[in-house]
N, C-alpha and C positions, 0 to 999 in steps of 0.2 A: 421492708419498703425502702426504696432509694429516696433520700432526702437532701441531696446536694453532692458536693465534691469533697474529697479529702484535701484539707489544707496542709501543706508541707512547707516548713520554713527553715532557713539556715542563713548564716552570714553571707554565704556566697555559693560556690559551686559544690561544696562538700556534700550537701544533701542529695545531689544527683545519684550518689551511690545507693541511697535509700530508695529514691525514685525508681531506679533501675529494677530493684527487687520487687517493689510494689507493682510495677507494670508487668513483671514476669508472673507474679503469683496472683494478682488481682486485676486482670486485664480489662474487666468491665467497669472499673472504678474511674470516674472523672477526677482529675487532680488539678489543684491550684498550687503551683510551686512559686514561693516567694523567696528571692535572694536579696538580702539587705546589703548589697554591694557598696552602698554609700558609706557603710560603717565597717566593712570587712578590714582586718580580722577582728573577731570578738575576743580572742584569747587574752590580749593584754589589757582589756577594758575592765573597769571596776564592776563587781557583781551587781550593784544597785543600778548602774547604767544599763547593763544587759537585761535586768528585770524590766526596766522601763521600755526598752525596745521590744522585748518579747510580749509585754502586755498590749502595746499598741498594734503590733503585727497581728496578734490574735484577734483583737477587735476588728482590724481591717479584713482579715480572712473571713471572719464570721459575717461581716457585712457583704462579702462576696458570695455568701451562701455555702460556706464550709460547714460540713456536718461533724467533722472530727479534725483534730489538729495533731500532726506529727512534728514534734520539736526535733528536727533532723540535725541537731548540733549538740555535741557533747557539752560544750561550754555553756550554752543556753540552758540545757537540761539541768546541769549542776547548779546554775545560778537561779533559775526561774521556774522549774517544773512544779515544785511544791506550791509556790506562790500562784502560778497560773491555775492549778486545780482548785485552789481556795477561792480565787477571784472569779473564776468561771465554772461554778459547780455543776452546771448542766451540760458542759461540753466534755466529751471524751478526749483525753490527751494520751498520746503515746510518746514517751521520751526515750532518750538514749542513756544507757548506763554501760560503763566499760565491761566487756565480756570476760570478766575475771573467772566466772564459774566454769565455762568450757575450757578456759586456759588452764585452770588448776587440774582439770581432768586429763588434759592433753600432755602436760609437762612431765618429763621423766626426771629432770634435774631438780625440779622444785623452784627453779629460778625463772620468774616471769617478768617481762618488761611491759609496762603499759605506756604506749606512745600517746601523749595527750598534751593539752595546754595546762599551765599552772592553775587556772580557774577550775578545771575539771578535778584536779586533785584536792583542792581546798573545800569542795562541797561535801556536805554530809552524806550525799548519795554514794560517793566513791568509798568513803570510810565504811559505810554500811555494807557495800558489796564485798569489800575485802574481808570484813569481819564475818560475814555469813558464809563465804564460799572459799576463802583462801587463807585461813588462819595459819595453816601449816606450810604455806609457801613463802618464798622470799619475793616480795613485789618491789620491783625497781621502777621508779618514776622517771621517765625520759621525755623531756621536751625536745622539739625540733624547731628552734627559732628560724623564722623566714620561710618555712616550707609552704604554709598556707598562701602567702603572698605570691610565691613562685607558681603555685598551682593556679591561682586566680589569673595570672598573666598567661596561662597556657603552656608554661614551661614544664612539661611532664616527663621529658626524658633527656634534657640537656645536661651538660657537664656541671653547671652550677647546682642544679637540683640533685644530681648524683653526689656531688661533694658535700652538700648540706646533709643528705641522708647518711653518707659514709661517716662523717664526723660524729653523728649521733649513734649509729648502730655498731660501729667497730668496737668501742669499749664494752658493749653488751656481749658481743661474741667472746671477747677476751675474759669475760666474767662467767662464761658457761651458761648464759641464758639460752634456753631452747624453745621458748614460746613468746611470740610478740602479740600483744593485743592492740588493735587499731582503735585507739580511744578518741579519734577525731574523724568525722565523716569525710573530710577531705582526703585522708590518707589512702583509702582503697584505690584511688585513681593512679597512684604511683606504686602499686604492688609489684609490677614487673621490675622496677628499679630496686625495690626492697629485696626481692628475691635474688637479684643479681648479687647483692652485697652479702646477704646472710646465707645463701645457699639452701639446698633442699632439706638439710637436717633440721632447720628451724621452722616450727609451725607458726603460721600467721593466722590470727583469728579476726575475721571480719564479722561484725554483728549484724550486718544489713539483712541477711535472710531471716534471722530471728525477729528483727523488727517488723518485717513484712508479715510474718506469721502472727505476731502479736496484734498487728493492725487488723488482720482478718478476724481474729478472735474477738477483738473489741467491737468491731462493726456488727458481728453476729449477736453479741451480748446486748447491744443497744438497739437491735432491729434496724440497723442503718445500712446493711449491705446492699449494693446495687444488684438488680436482677441479672441473671445470666443472659447474655445476648444483647445487653444494653450497649448502645454506642457511647464510648467513653471519649471525653475531651481532655486535652492537656493544655494548660495555660502557664506560660512562664512570665512572672512579674518580677521586675528588678527595680530597686531604688536608684540604680545608676544607669545601666545600658542593657535594656531587655533584648536587643538584637544580638549583642555579644553573648548574653546568657543563652539564648536559643541556639546560637552557632556552636557554643561549647557543649551544649547538651547533645547536639547532633554528633559532634566529634567524639565525646566521651562515652555516651551510652546509646548512641544511634536512635535518639528519640526526637521527634519534631512536634512543635506545639505553637500556639499563638503567643507572640510576644506582646507584653503590655508594660507601660511605664507607670510607676508610682513615685511619688515624691514626698519627702518629709517637709512639713510646714510647721516649724517649731517641734512640738511633741506629737503632732498629728501626721498620720500617713494617709494619703489620698491618691486615687487613680488620677493620672494627668490627662 
């Protein structure tokens, strides 16, 4: 039985890579997409602050009739997913974890780079995934400072973005890395540039399709899946500029939806 929309949140545009796969695999599901662009990027922020943001965003989405929550942000998943599941025990959550398992299977050299924010590496989730699935591989942690901000500005294929990526990726090629894990949901939107730099011999692992499959399984398990043929709605909510968010969604993933403004009032998040 359908009981509402799927709530999806990220610090900004990155979760659109997840939204694209949800729309592809679950076209009958209505979606509330929240971008906390007033606070983007999350990567440099303290974990406690990210937990506070994530808790209030969850409350906000549940108040808008969200039936399940996708934490479409690796940084927020690392900092807050366990806390959210404990705080909202009756709400199904789907979180991001670095796709180390498929990377370990794909790699021939045994050298895998995980492209993510420092907060993602520091979480217990990352350590657990590496321990379970990649004990015999060499995992290289590679941050890409400034990339999220460039993507948020819509600079997806300019020289500055290329240079930022090249500085981060070239040393990995010199170290014989043959598999890259996209450990930040913003990064799939610049895969064409990444491919230019690393070439066809390096495999790029995007976890988005797996997250969509996990979402489908979760909805089925809780009896929350929308019925086939249902008219699905898509709403874009931003804590900064919802029109810009909707415009970028059209540009990046060719999806159109209703833009809505939300605002932070102290620690509270409300529709404007």
